[in-house]
N, C-alpha and C positions, 0 to 999 in steps of 0.2 A: 494414863499409865499408873499402875499400882506399884508403889515402892514398898517392898517387904523383904524379909530375909531370903525367901525363895528367889525373888528377882535378882538379888545380889549374888546368890550362888550361881545363877545362870550366867550373869555377867562374867564371873570369874572363869567360866568354862571357855570363853572366847579367847582367841589368840590376841596378841598385843595389838596388831593392826585393827582387828575388828573391835576390840574394846575401846581403843582410842577413837575410832569412828563413831561409835555409839555415844561416848561421852561428849565428843565435839558436837554431835547433833543435838543432844539434850541441852547443852549449854547455849548453842546458837538459836534453836527453835523455841526453847522455853525460858531463856534468860536465867537459867539456874546459876546461883552463886555457890561454887564449890570451894571457895577460898578457906572455909572452916576446916577443910581436910589437909591444908598446907601441902599440896601436891604441885610440883613444878611441871609445866607442860612437857610432855614427852617422857617423864619419869614413870615408866610403867610399873616398876617394882613398888614405888611408893603409892601409886594409884591402886594397885591390887591390895596392898596392905591396908589402905584406907577403906576400901570396899569391905574387906574381910573383917575389919575391926569397927565398922560403923555401929554406933550405939542406937538404941531405940530413939533417943532424943535426936540424933542425926537424921534418922529416917523420917521422924515427925517433922523436922524443920524443912527437909527437902520436899516432903509431901505438901506442906503448907505453901512452899514456893510454887509448886505445880498448880495448886488451887488458886492462888492469888494471881498468877499469870494467865490463868484460863478465863478470868472474869473480863 
């Protein structure tokens, strides 16, 4: 999976249920640690804000988690 600004924009187009499902799947299947975004489970407004405001450093850190989990 490629994490970039375009992918984040596509995530924001999902409804709340779909977005939560995608995030849950990424966390479960890839062991991603999204704690750096300080989003409480089920808080969709905060989740959307975190996705919208994710920095390049945030994207890099998540991409590194994908790479390290894939080994």
